[in-house]
N, C-alpha and C positions, 0 to 999 in steps of 0.2 A: 805559829809553830806548825811545821809540816806534819802530816798524818803519819808518815813513816820515816825511818832513818835513811831509807833508800830513795826518797823523793816522791814525786807525784804518782799516785797509783792509777795505772791503766789496766783494768781488768778485761782480758779477752776470754770470754766464756762461750761454751758450746753446748747446746741442748741436742743430744743425739736421740731424737724422737723416733726416727726411722718410720716404720709402718704405723706406729701408734699415733702419729699425727693424724691419721685417717681413722683407724679403728676405734680410737677413743671417742670419736664423735658418733660413730655408728658401727657396731661390730659386724654388720652385714657387708661393710666395705671389704672385709677380708676375702670375700668371694669375687672381688673384682681385681684380677691380676694386674691390670695396667695401673690402677690406682696404687696398688701395693708396690709396684716396681718404682714408683716415684719416691716412696719412702725407703725402699731398699738401696737406692742410690747413695743414701747417707752412709750405710755401713760397707757397701761394696766398693764405692769410689770416693765419695766426698771426704770421709774422715781420713783416708790415707793421704789425699792431696793436702788437707789441712795439716796433718802431722808433718808431712815433708816440709811445708812452708815454715812451721814453727821450729822444726829442727834446724833449718837453714839459718834462722835468725836467733837460735838458741833461746827460745822462749818456752817456758813451761806454763801450762794453762790448766783450767778446770773444766771438766766435762760433766755436765749434769745428764745422767742417763737413767731412763726407766728401768726398774728391776728386771722386767721381762726381756729387755734388749740385752742387759748384762748377762742373763742366763743363756740367751739364744746365740750370742756372738762373742764367745770367750776369746776368740782370736783378736778381736778389736780391743777388748779390755787388757789383754796381755800386752799388746803393742803400746797402748797408752801408758801403762804402768812402766814398761821398759824405758820409755822416753821421759819418765819422771812427771807425768801429768797426774792431776788429782781426779778421782771419780767421786762425784757428789750425788746426792739423792734427788730424784726427779719423779717420785711416785713409783708405782709398779707397772701400771698399764697406761699411764697418762690420762686416766679417766678424770673428767672434769669434777672437781670437788663439790661444786654447787649442785650437782646432780646425784650426790651420794648421801646415804644415811650416815650417821656418826659411826656405826659399826663398819660400814664399807670403807669409810675414810681411814679408820684405824687399820683395817686389813691392808689397804693400799700402802700405808706407812710401814707396817710391819714387814710385809713381803719385800718391798723395795729395800728396806734396811737390811734384811737378812741376805738378799741376793748380793748386795754390794759387799757385805762383811765376808761372805763365803768366797767371793771372787778376789778380793783384795787383801783379806786377812785382817782388816780393821774396820771399825764402824765408820760410816760416812760422817763427816764433820759439818757439811753444809747442806742446805735444803732449798730447792726452788720448786714452787708448785706448778702443776700443769696449767697452761693457758692463763697464768697470772690470776688465779682465783683462790680465795680462802673462805672457809666456813667459820662459824662461831667457835669451833673447837680446834682449829688449825694451829693457832699460836700455842695453846696448851699442849698439843701433841709435840710440837717442836721442843718445848721445854722438857717434857717428859722423856723424850728420846735423847736428850742431851746434846743437841746441836750447838755448835760454837758460832756459826754464822748463818745468816739468811740472805737471800737475794730475791726479794719479792715485791717490795713496795715501790711506789712511784712518787713519793712525797718529798723528795729532797735530792740534792746533788752532792751531798756529803754523807758519810756513814754516821750511824748513831746506834745507841744501844736500845734494843727492843724493850718495850714495856708490856708486861703480861700480867693480867689480873691486878693491875694497880701497882706493880712492883717493877722497878728497872732491873733487867737481867744483864748477864754478861754476853748475851747473844748479839753479835755485831750485825746490824742490817746494812747490806750493800745495795742501795736502791738503784733502779734503772728506769728507763722510760721507753715508750714504743719507738721514738725516733732513733734509739740506739739498738734496735732489734732489726735483723735483716728481713724477717718475714713480712712486715708491712710494705716493704719496698719490692720484694722479689717473689713472694709466694704466689704461685699460679696453679690452680687446680679447679676443675669444673665443679667440685663439690665442697670446696672450702671458701670461706670469705676472703676478700682481698682481690685475688685475680689481677695482680698488677705486674707490670714488667718495666721497672724503672731502668734507665741506662746506668751502668755502674758509675759513670763519672758523676752523676747527680748525687748518688749515695755517698761516694767518697767526699764530695764537697760538703755534704751535710755533716759527716762524721769529723772531718778535719776542722770545720767551724766549731762544732761542739767541743772538740779537744782544745782548741785555742782559747775559748772562753773559760772552760773549766780549769785549764792549766793556769791561766792568768789569775783566776780567783783562788787558786790553791785548794781545789776541792778533790774530786775523784771522777773517774769515767768508767762506767760499767757497760760493756758492749755484749749483747746476747746474740749469738748466732746459731745456725743449725747446719751441720755438715751436709745434709741433703740439699741445702740452699746455697750457703756461702761456698761450699766445696765444688760448685760448678765453675768451669774455667774462667768465664768473664767476671763472675762474682768474686773469685779469689783475688782478683786484681784489687778489689776494694780493701780487703783485709791487708794485703801486702802494702798498699798505698798508705793505710793508716799506720802500720808499723814503721814504715820509712819516715812518715811525717813526725811521729813521736820521737824517733831516733835523732831527728834534727834538733831536738830540744834537750836542754840539760836536765839531769836529775829526774828521769822518768823511769818508773819501775813497772815492768810487765811481768806478772808472776801468778802463782796459784792463789786462789781465794783463801785457802786455809792459812798459808804462810803470811799473806798480806793482812788478813784480819787479825792475826796474832800480834802483829806489830801495831795495828791501829787501836786495838782494845785498851791498852794501858793509857793512851792519850785521851780516850773517851771517858775512862773511869776517873781520871785525875781530878776533874772539877768537883766530883762527888766527895 
């Protein structure tokens, strides 16, 4: 049985970290304008290039955005909403959860939640943690704040319902893996890990191969990207190439995480 009525789910998601990709590691990086300019590329150039591409292919997607970026760049949020994209929770300052006290983590959750609700008029429905990290209280906070879906774990190629405190919830987990993230291939900065420069062709080959296997197995594909990275000219070719490759296959649905998880949830609950 297919996961959705509209076919194989291909999730194209974007983490608009902007400057927080650097400042979350060290607040003193804010004093280094060239480092900050690498993050600013995301909201100044990259996200607009990504939006134009999605508009051309009539794809609506989900953008996970830290609350502070939501507050600082209202013009970006307004444009995303106008194009029908979803704004989802990605903390407030992108601070690494493993370095926070429980009180600080709750503050990050609350501030990011409030920023998105003010900007969009509704509470965020999905959550993705900064730098793919959780603490012992993270799952409980997700349940407390009423999220409908999560995109955090790396343990499957198919969606499933999260178990929290020994109970199966209605929160749909949309797992991904580092091979489906643009940062390990393209992130280059003198102060961040990685420092790689893969040719776009090799990344497109990897993602097309991932798609082919997951499509054949009737699973799902979650791609996580960053406008400051994938929004650069040569890297955008990878995203467009993946979209074209998917369009060559029957019954592929590229859409927002909230809409797609709503279709997936009843099928996951049925065996119960």
